[in-house]
C-alpha positions in Angstrom: 0.0 0.0 0.0 1.3 3.4 -0.9 1.7 5.8 2.0 -0.1 9.1 1.3 2.0 12.1 2.2 0.1 15.4 2.5 1.4 18.3 0.4 2.7 21.2 2.5 2.0 24.6 1.0 4.0 27.6 2.2 2.5 31.0 1.5 4.3 34.1 2.6 2.4 37.4 2.6 3.4 40.9 3.4 0.9 43.7 4.2 0.9 47.4 4.3 -2.1 48.1 6.5 -0.9 50.3 9.3 -2.6 52.6 11.8 -0.8 54.6 14.4 -2.2 56.9 17.0 0.2 59.0 19.0 0.0 61.0 22.3 3.5 61.8 23.6 4.9 58.4 24.6 1.6 56.6 23.9 0.9 54.9 20.6 -1.2 52.1 19.0 -0.4 50.2 15.9 -3.3 48.2 14.5 -2.1 45.3 12.4 -5.5 44.2 11.1 -7.7 41.2 11.2 -6.6 38.8 8.5 -7.1 35.2 7.2 -5.3 33.2 4.6 -8.6 33.1 2.6 -8.9 36.9 2.4 -5.4 37.6 1.4 -5.4 35.0 -1.3 -8.8 36.2 -2.6 -10.3 32.8 -1.9 -13.0 34.4 0.2 -15.2 37.1 -1.5 -18.0 38.8 0.3 -21.0 40.0 -1.7 -23.6 42.5 -0.5 -26.0 39.7 0.2 -23.4 37.9 2.4 -22.6 35.3 -0.2 -19.2 33.8 0.0 -17.5 32.4 -3.1 -16.2 29.4 -1.2 -19.8 28.2 -0.4 -21.2 28.5 -4.0 -21.8 25.2 -5.7 -19.1 22.7 -4.9 -16.4 25.4 -4.4 -15.8 24.3 -0.9 -14.0 21.2 -2.2 -11.3 23.4 -3.5 -10.5 24.6 0.0 -10.2 21.3 1.8 -6.4 21.5 1.6 -6.2 24.6 3.8 -5.5 22.7 7.0 -2.2 21.6 5.4 -1.1 25.1 4.7 1.8 26.9 6.5 1.3 30.6 6.3 3.8 33.4 7.1 2.5 36.9 7.9 5.0 39.7 7.8 4.6 43.3 9.0 7.1 46.1 9.2 6.4 49.0 11.5 8.3 52.1 12.7 9.1 53.1 16.3 10.3 56.5 17.3 12.8 56.9 20.1 10.3 58.7 22.3 8.0 55.6 22.2 10.7 53.5 23.8 10.6 55.7 27.0 7.3 53.9 27.8 8.2 50.4 29.1 4.6 49.2 28.8 4.5 48.2 25.1 2.5 45.1 24.4 1.8 42.8 21.5 -1.9 41.7 21.6 -3.4 38.8 19.7 -7.1 37.9 19.8 -8.9 34.9 18.3 -6.2 33.3 16.4 -6.9 30.1 14.5 -4.0 27.7 13.9 -0.8 27.1 15.9 1.4 30.1 15.5 4.8 31.5 16.5 5.4 35.3 16.7 8.8 36.7 15.9 9.8 40.3 16.6 13.0 41.2 14.9 13.7 37.5 14.4 13.4 36.7 18.1 10.5 34.4 19.2 8.3 36.3 21.6 5.0 34.2 21.6 3.6 30.9 20.8 -0.2 30.5 20.5 -2.5 27.4 20.4 -5.8 28.7 21.7 -8.4 30.6 19.6 -10.5 31.4 22.7 -7.8 33.4 24.5 -6.4 36.8 24.1 -2.6 36.8 24.3 -0.5 39.8 25.4 3.3 40.0 25.9 5.5 42.9 26.8 7.8 43.5 23.8 9.6 46.7 24.9 13.0 45.1 25.3 13.0 43.7 21.8 11.9 46.9 20.0 14.4 49.2 18.4 14.4 52.7 17.2 13.3 52.9 13.5 12.1 49.9 11.5 10.9 46.7 13.3 9.8 43.5 11.8 7.0 41.2 13.0 6.6 37.8 11.5 3.9 35.2 12.4 4.5 31.6 11.2 1.5 29.3 11.2 2.0 25.6 11.4 -0.5 23.5 9.4 -3.5 22.6 11.6 -3.3 19.1 10.0 -0.1 18.4 11.8 -1.7 18.9 15.2 -4.0 16.0 14.5 -1.2 13.6 14.0 -0.8 12.2 17.5 -1.4 9.1 19.5 -4.7 9.6 21.3 -3.8 7.0 23.9 -1.3 9.5 25.2 -4.3 11.6 26.5 -6.8 8.7 26.9 -9.1 10.3 24.3 -10.9 9.0 21.2 -9.1 8.1 18.0 -12.2 9.3 16.1 -12.1 12.8 17.6 -8.6 14.1 17.5 -9.8 17.6 17.1 -10.0 17.9 21.0 -6.3 18.8 21.3 -7.0 22.0 19.5 -8.7 24.9 21.3 -10.6 26.3 18.4 -14.4 26.2 17.6 -15.0 22.5 17.2 -17.5 22.8 14.4 -14.7 24.2 12.1 -13.4 20.6 12.0 -16.7 19.6 10.3 -20.1 18.9 11.7 -23.4 17.6 10.4 -24.3 21.1 9.2 -20.9 22.6 8.4 -17.9 21.6 6.2 -14.4 21.3 7.5 -13.0 24.8 7.2 -9.7 25.1 8.9 -7.4 27.9 7.8 -5.0 30.3 9.6 -6.5 33.5 10.7 -6.5 36.1 13.4 -9.3 38.5 14.4 -7.3 41.3 16.1 -3.5 42.0 16.1 -2.0 45.2 17.5 0.9 46.7 19.3 -0.1 49.0 22.1 1.6 51.2 24.7 -0.3 52.4 27.7 0.2 54.1 31.0 -1.5 52.7 34.1 -4.2 55.4 34.2 -5.1 54.6 30.6 -5.8 50.9 31.2 -9.4 50.0 31.1 -10.8 49.2 34.6 -12.0 45.6 34.8 -15.2 45.2 36.9 -18.5 43.5 37.2 -21.5 44.1 39.4 -23.4 41.0 40.7 -26.9 41.0 42.3 -26.6 38.8 45.4 -30.3 39.0 46.4 -33.3 41.2 46.4 -35.2 41.4 49.7 -37.7 43.8 51.2 -37.5 46.0 48.1 -33.7 46.3 48.4 -31.1 44.9 46.1 -27.9 43.6 47.7 -25.0 44.1 45.3 -21.4 43.1 44.9 -18.9 45.1 42.9 -15.8 43.1 41.8 -13.3 45.7 40.6 -9.7 44.7 39.7 -8.8 42.4 42.6 -11.1 44.0 45.2 -14.7 43.4 46.3 -17.2 46.0 47.6 -20.7 45.4 48.8 -23.5 48.0 48.5 -27.3 48.3 48.4 -29.9 49.9 46.1 -33.2 50.8 47.6 -36.3 50.2 45.5 -34.4 49.0 42.5 -35.6 49.1 38.9 -35.0 45.5 37.7 -33.7 44.1 34.5 -36.2 41.6 33.0 -36.0 39.3 30.0 -38.0 39.6 26.8 -41.7 39.6 27.5 -41.5 40.1 31.2 -40.6 43.7 31.6 -38.0 46.4 30.8 -34.2 45.9 30.5 -33.2 48.7 32.8 -29.5 49.7 33.2 -27.9 51.7 36.1 -25.2 54.2 35.2 -23.3 55.0 38.4 -19.8 55.9 39.4 -17.7 54.0 42.0 -18.2 56.9 44.3 -22.0 56.6 44.0 -21.8 53.1 45.4 -19.4 54.0 48.2 -16.2 52.8 46.7 -13.3 55.4 46.6 -10.2 53.5 45.8 -10.7 53.5 42.0 -12.6 56.1 40.0 -14.7 54.4 37.4 -18.0 54.6 35.6 -20.3 51.5 36.2 -23.0 50.2 33.9 -25.0 47.3 35.2 -28.5 45.7 35.5 -30.1 44.5 38.7 -31.5 41.1 38.5 -31.3 37.6 40.1 -31.2 34.5 38.1 -31.3 31.0 39.5 -31.5 27.5 38.0 -33.8 25.4 40.2 -32.9 21.7 40.3 -34.9 20.1 43.1 -35.9 16.5 43.7 -39.6 15.9 43.5 -42.1 13.1 43.3 -41.5 12.8 39.5 -37.7 13.1 39.4 -35.8 16.4 39.4 -36.9 19.8 38.2 -35.0 22.1 35.8 -36.3 25.6 35.5 -35.1 29.2 35.9 -36.2 31.9 38.3 -35.7 35.5 37.3 -36.0 38.1 40.0 -37.7 35.4 42.1 -40.3 34.5 39.5 -40.3 31.1 37.7 -40.1 31.6 33.9 -41.0 29.4 31.0 -38.0 29.5 28.6 -38.8 30.0 24.9 -35.4 29.7 23.4 -33.0 28.3 20.8 -29.5 27.0 20.4 -27.1 29.6 18.9 -24.0 29.0 16.9 -21.4 31.6 18.0 -19.3 32.6 15.0 -16.1 34.8 15.1 -18.2 38.0 15.1 -21.9 38.2 16.1 -24.3 39.3 13.4 -26.6 41.6 15.5 -29.3 41.2 12.9 -29.6 37.6 14.1 -30.2 38.7 17.7 -32.8 41.2 16.6 -34.6 38.4 14.7 -34.4 36.3 17.8 -36.1 39.1 19.8 -38.8 39.4 17.2 -39.3 35.7 17.3 -40.2 35.9 21.0 -37.1 34.3 22.3 -36.1 35.0 25.9 -33.0 32.7 26.1 -30.3 31.6 23.7 -28.0 28.7 24.5 -24.5 29.4 23.0 -23.7 25.9 22.0 -20.5 24.2 23.2 -19.3 23.2 19.7 -18.9 26.9 18.8 -17.3 29.7 20.8 -17.9 31.9 23.8 -20.4 34.7 23.1 -18.5 37.8 22.1 -19.1 41.4 23.3 -21.6 42.1 20.5 -23.7 39.1 21.4 -23.9 39.9 25.1 -24.4 43.7 24.6 -27.3 43.0 22.2 -28.8 40.4 24.5 -28.5 42.8 27.5 -30.4 45.4 25.5 -33.1 43.1 24.0 -33.7 41.1 27.2 -32.4 37.7 25.9 -30.9 35.6 28.6 -27.8 33.6 27.6 -27.0 30.0 28.6 -23.3 29.8 27.9 -21.7 26.4 27.2 -18.0 26.2 27.6 -16.7 25.3 24.2 -16.4 21.5 24.6 -18.6 19.2 22.6 -19.2 15.5 21.8 -15.8 14.0 22.6 -13.4 13.2 25.4 -10.9 15.9 26.2 -7.4 15.7 27.6 -6.7 16.6 31.2 -2.9 16.8 31.4 -1.4 19.7 33.2 -0.5 21.6 30.0 -4.0 21.3 28.6 -5.7 22.2 31.9 -3.5 25.3 32.4 -4.3 26.4 28.9 -8.1 26.0 29.5 -7.8 27.7 32.9 -6.4 30.9 31.4 -9.0 30.7 28.6 -11.9 30.2 31.0 -10.7 32.9 33.4 -10.4 35.5 30.6 -13.9 34.7 29.2 -15.7 34.3 32.5 -14.4 37.6 33.8 -15.3 39.3 30.5 -18.8 38.0 30.4 -19.5 38.3 34.1 -20.7 41.9 33.9 -23.6 41.2 31.6 -27.1 40.9 33.1 -28.1 38.6 30.3 -25.8 35.8 31.5 -28.0 33.1 33.0 -26.1 29.8 33.2 -22.7 28.2 32.7 -22.6 24.7 31.3 -19.4 22.7 31.2 -20.0 20.9 27.9 -22.4 19.7 25.2 -23.3 16.0 25.4 -20.0 14.6 26.6 -21.5 12.8 29.7 -24.3 11.4 27.4 -21.6 10.3 24.9 -19.6 8.6 27.7 -22.6 6.6 28.9 -24.4 5.9 25.6 -22.2 6.2 22.5 -19.8 3.4 23.0 -16.8 5.4 24.1 -16.0 3.1 27.0 -14.9 0.5 24.4 -12.7 3.0 22.6 -10.5 4.4 25.4 -7.5 2.7 26.9 -8.5 3.4 30.5 -12.1 4.0 31.5 -11.3 5.0 35.1 -8.8 7.6 33.8 -11.4 8.9 31.4 -13.8 9.6 34.2 -11.0 11.1 36.3 -10.1 13.4 33.4 -13.7 14.4 32.9 -14.0 15.3 36.6 -10.8 17.3 36.6 -12.0 19.5 33.8 -15.8 19.7 34.2 -16.4 19.1 37.9 -13.3 20.8 39.4 -11.5 23.4 37.2 -14.5 25.1 35.4 -16.9 25.2 38.3 -14.2 26.6 40.6 -13.5 29.4 38.1 -17.3 30.2 37.8 -17.6 30.3 41.5 -14.7 32.7 41.8 -15.7 35.2 39.2 -19.5 34.8 38.8 -20.7 33.5 42.2 -24.3 34.3 41.5 -24.5 32.3 38.3 -25.3 28.5 38.4 -23.0 26.0 36.8 -23.9 22.5 35.4 -21.2 20.1 34.3 -23.0 18.9 31.1 -26.1 19.1 29.0 -28.0 16.8 29.1 -27.4 14.6 32.1 -29.3 11.6 30.6 -29.4 10.5 26.9 -32.7 10.6 25.0 -32.9 6.8 25.1 -33.1 6.7 28.9 -36.3 7.1 30.8 -34.7 9.6 33.2 -34.2 12.0 30.3 -37.9 12.9 30.6 -38.0 13.1 34.4 -34.7 14.5 35.5 -33.1 17.7 34.3 -32.9 18.9 30.7 -33.2 16.7 27.6 -31.8 16.6 24.1 -34.6 14.6 22.4 -33.4 13.4 19.0 -35.8 10.4 18.5 -37.7 12.3 15.9 -34.6 13.0 13.8 -31.9 10.4 14.5 -34.5 7.9 15.5 -36.7 8.6 12.5 -39.8 8.8 14.7 -43.0 10.5 13.6 -43.6 14.1 14.8 -46.4 13.0 17.1 -43.8 11.4 19.3 -43.0 14.8 20.6 -46.3 14.8 22.4 -45.3 11.6 24.3 -41.7 12.6 24.9 -42.1 15.7 27.0 -39.2 16.3 29.5 -38.8 18.7 32.4 -36.9 21.1 30.1 -36.2 20.5 26.4 -32.8 22.0 25.5 -32.4 20.4 22.1 -34.7 19.0 19.4 -35.4 19.8 15.8 -36.0 18.9 12.2 -34.2 19.9 9.0 -35.4 22.1 6.1 -33.8 23.7 3.1 -32.8 27.4 2.9 -35.2 29.9 1.4 -35.4 30.1 -2.4 -33.4 33.3 -2.6 -30.5 31.8 -0.6 -30.7 28.6 -2.7 -30.3 30.7 -5.8 -27.2 32.3 -4.4 -25.4 29.1 -3.7 -26.9 26.1 -5.5 -28.1 25.3 -9.0 -31.2 23.4 -9.9 -32.5 20.7 -9.7 -32.9 20.8 -5.9 -32.2 17.1 -5.7 -29.7 14.8 -4.0 -28.7 13.7 -7.5 -27.4 17.3 -8.1 -23.9 17.6 -6.5 -24.1 21.4 -6.1 -27.3 21.0 -4.0 -26.4 17.7 -2.2 -23.0 19.0 -1.0 -24.9 21.4 1.3 -26.5 18.5 3.2 -23.9 17.4 5.7 -25.9 14.9 7.6 -25.3 11.3 6.3 -29.0 10.4 6.4 -30.4 13.9 6.0 -32.1 13.5 2.7 -33.6 10.2 3.8 -35.0 11.5 7.0 -36.5 14.5 5.4 -38.0 12.4 2.6 -39.6 10.0 5.1 -41.6 12.8 6.8 -42.3 14.8 3.7 -43.9 11.7 2.1 -45.8 10.9 5.3 -47.3 14.4 5.4 -47.5 15.6 1.8 -46.9 12.5 -0.4 -44.7 12.6 -3.5 -43.0 15.7 -4.7 -41.1 16.9 -7.7 -37.7 18.5 -7.6 -37.1 22.2 -7.3 -39.7 24.5 -5.7 -42.2 21.7 -4.9 -39.6 19.9 -2.8 -38.4 23.1 -1.1 -42.0 24.1 -0.3 -43.0 20.7 1.1 -39.8 20.2 3.0 -40.3 23.6 4.7 -43.9 22.9 5.4 -43.1 19.5 6.9 -40.6 21.0 9.3 -43.2 23.6 10.4 -45.4 20.7 11.6 -42.5 19.3 13.6 -41.9 22.5 15.5 -45.6 23.3 16.0 -46.4 19.9 17.5 -43.3 20.0 19.7 -43.5 23.5 21.1 -47.2 23.3 21.8 -46.7 20.0 23.6 -44.0 21.6 25.8 -46.2 24.6 26.6 -49.3 22.5 27.4 -47.1 20.6 29.9 -46.1 23.7 31.9 -45.1 23.6 34.8 -43.9 20.0 34.5 -42.0 21.2 31.4 -40.5 24.6 31.9 -38.6 25.3 28.7 -38.3 24.6 25.0 -35.0 25.4 23.2 -35.0 24.3 19.6 -32.0 23.3 17.5 -30.9 25.6 16.0 -31.5 29.4 15.5 -28.8 30.5 13.0 -26.8 29.0 10.2 -23.0 29.7 9.6 -23.2 27.9 6.3 -25.9 27.7 3.5 -26.9 24.2 4.7 -29.9 22.1 4.4 -30.2 22.1 8.1 -32.1 22.8 11.3 -31.9 26.6 11.5 -35.0 28.9 11.5 -33.1 31.6 9.7 -30.8 30.7 6.8 -27.2 31.7 6.0 -28.4 35.0 4.5 -30.6 35.7 7.6 -33.8 35.1 5.7 -36.5 33.6 7.9 -37.4 30.1 6.8 -41.0 28.9 7.1 -40.3 27.4 10.5 -39.4 30.9 11.8 -43.1 32.0 11.5 -44.3 28.7 13.1 -42.1 29.2 16.1 -43.1 32.9 16.3 -46.8 32.0 16.6 -46.0 29.2 19.1 -43.9 31.6 21.2 -46.6 34.2 21.7 -47.4 34.8 25.4 -50.9 33.5 25.2 -51.8 30.7 22.7 -54.5 28.2 22.1 -53.2 24.6 21.7 -55.2 21.6 20.5 -54.4 18.1 21.9 -55.7 15.4 19.7 -53.0 13.0 20.7 -53.4 11.9 24.3 -56.9 10.3 23.8 -57.9 8.8 20.4 -61.6 9.5 21.2 -61.4 13.1 22.3 -60.0 16.6 21.6 -58.8 18.9 24.3 -58.4 22.7 23.7 -55.9 24.4 25.9 -55.1 28.0 26.7 -51.4 28.5 27.6 -50.3 31.7 29.2 -46.6 31.9 30.2 -46.8 35.6 31.1 -47.4 37.2 34.5 -50.6 39.0 33.4 -54.0 37.3 33.4 -56.4 38.1 30.6 -60.1 37.7 30.0 -60.7 35.3 27.0 -63.8 35.1 24.8 -63.6 32.3 22.3 -65.4 30.1 19.8 -64.6 26.5 18.8 -65.9 25.2 15.5 -65.5 22.0 13.5 -66.2 22.4 9.8 -65.9 20.4 6.7 -64.1 21.5 3.5 -67.2 23.3 2.3 -67.5 25.2 5.6 -70.5 23.3 6.8 -70.5 23.7 10.6 -70.6 20.3 12.3 -69.8 21.6 15.8 -69.8 25.1 17.3 -69.5 26.4 20.9 -69.0 29.8 22.4 -68.6 29.3 26.1 -68.8 32.1 28.7 -65.9 34.5 29.1 -63.1 32.8 31.1 -59.7 33.9 32.4 -56.5 33.0 30.7 -54.7 32.9 34.1 -51.2 34.2 34.4 -48.4 31.6 34.2 -50.8 28.7 33.7 -51.7 26.1 31.1 -55.1 24.5 31.3 -57.8 22.7 29.4 -60.6 25.0 28.6 -62.8 22.7 26.5 -63.0 19.0 25.6 -64.9 17.4 22.8 -65.8 13.8 22.4 -65.5 12.8 18.7 -68.8 10.8 19.0 -70.5 14.1 19.7 -69.5 15.6 16.4 -72.3 15.1 13.8 -71.1 13.0 10.9 -67.5 13.4 11.8 -65.2 12.6 8.9 -61.4 13.1 9.5 -60.7 13.4 5.8 -63.1 16.4 5.3 -63.2 18.1 8.7 -61.0 20.5 10.6 -61.1 22.4 13.9 -60.7 26.1 14.2 -60.6 28.0 17.6 -60.5 31.7 17.8 -60.7 34.2 20.6 -60.0 37.6 21.9 -57.6 38.5 24.8 -56.8 41.8 26.4 -54.0 43.8 24.7 -53.3 47.1 26.3 -50.5 47.8 23.8 -52.5 47.0 20.6 -54.6 49.2 18.3 -57.8 47.0 18.2 -59.7 48.6 21.1 -57.5 46.9 23.7 -58.1 43.4 22.2 -56.0 40.9 20.3 -57.2 38.0 18.3 -55.6 34.6 18.9 -56.4 31.4 17.0 -55.3 27.9 16.2 -56.3 25.0 14.0 -55.9 21.3 13.5 -56.7 18.7 10.8 -57.4 15.1 11.6 -55.3 13.5 8.8 -52.1 14.3 7.0 -52.4 16.9 4.2 -51.9 14.3 1.6 -55.0 12.4 2.9 -57.2 15.5 3.2 -59.9 15.8 0.6 -59.3 19.4 -0.3 -55.8 20.8 -0.7 -57.0 24.3 -1.3 -58.9 24.4 1.9 -55.9 23.0 3.8 -53.8 25.9 2.5 -56.5 28.5 3.1 -56.8 27.5 6.8 -53.0 27.5 7.3 -52.7 31.0 5.7 -55.5 32.3 7.9 -53.6 31.1 11.0 -50.4 32.8 10.0 -52.0 36.2 9.0 
């Protein structure tokens, strides 16, 4: 057998981008934010966000980039007066790829962690006049060539040695895209008084209309109180109020600084009960029903995405552990819009090393990011990892590792000792859990204890109705795939939209994705043709999945106290789970989720009893409302077979309840192939324009659309619901 030797490319680039700001001895040289793709014109941004590398099958041309060695060179000029300042630092932020930094041919820094900011004092190596900075990148490919038994990790997941966003190594919605880059590189001189003050303000408790606060500033702590505080609330529960105060205002006189903070308490309640163990959040002492989504953090947050999340009705985003820590843009936007953030540490779906070198690297990474994020009122939870404990117990890893006892010991060192201790030190008011979920979706405890990632409907190919039987205490992952919108498809893919067309099929990264979509599309809508018919039916099928799932979770409140679908955004034009596509266009499922996330909804349960229909009103807000409503069952010709308008009732605050039940035997000449149910009502709406009233509605058919007698009527009722 021939041994395959990877080709090593060496690309040397020199740049002239230079920015210098002077003030006596102070100066700043910004060296840019660059990647190999940009400088070689492999990446081209269009006004509609298109990238050349994702069009058609272009991504195949870039698969070699993890074998590339890249050298970045920069000359810069230093005046003699600058050297009087001994605080001259080289700063490196979000660097992808192992790199060595040379200043005037002397090694000053080695980096191997894209989640850290590096800084090193380079004063003694600078000289008057011209200076040379060189950054040599080692191919990322080389870092994967190691014996996994050395770390007692998995041979199938060697990516774990690298501290970069894990999805960049390839996921079931993203291609392998590993190439050298850095987001921010600069040389900076600063006097002590010019250094930004590091602080955060924590709300310890709110009692008797008084907020008890903790100011962490530099390495000091200061306790103070705020009487009759205005509170920060999440989306749908109140205002997102900020305090602007000075350190003197709060009684701290050692450092003069301006403070910006929100007053709020956030708790994760995990209590044993007669069913198992709860999992829900309290905000300012009030239980909240989480209407959320999983979020893929990319190198820089697109704030349009966060605004779309607010518009959707989301009150919490989970920054998923296979991506990155949320950046400043994400947290600032979530602070302002009232979106809580569940932050995973960036570890996912694999066993990680726990040797002293790796732990020390992660320790510095975690301290930097926890301290940076701590000041944001949107921060709700720290989670050690995504699905690693589930993988250990259910995915066959115990047969792959050399030493199972050592694997558990390593897990505990990282996720039960190092990370929780850092959280306790720097964000003592924020809860930490070591993993999500605690139990895999095949275990009965996944529905009774803690949060759940339920993937039986996707990986298990179960029907959507299964969501009504698999309702956990808190659903933190579930979902179903659909294609991008037509306009995005046109940007990146050619017709036919079929798995036989390589330019289309390459954007499906799940090995069974087309099969699983087809199974449900044909169940709901029957056969389809390629192109727009497939796109429409696949999108409509996914809508049914989310509608059934979310309503089941909301009907089960307070047993179930949260629904967080997979996934909100898309870092690649994939046929995938997102509700907005790569160009930020809302997919059909976006509008389904938006309806299901309204504070007060009707929900129709035709699943729990084959002989009956139960109509619910679900109100997850803290305001009750009067409700006048009518329930009708009609056939496709709008002949009324059942109609009832009960007396006015109350849609009670923070409650889900059955308001009417119908026995199928009581419906005259009931025919599931011709009949449908429509429920409509009016609730109070002090902010609306319809005389203080708002109309809510819902519908159900009793057979799949392919079996319903009148396709036009089916589409008419669906459009009416979404108006």
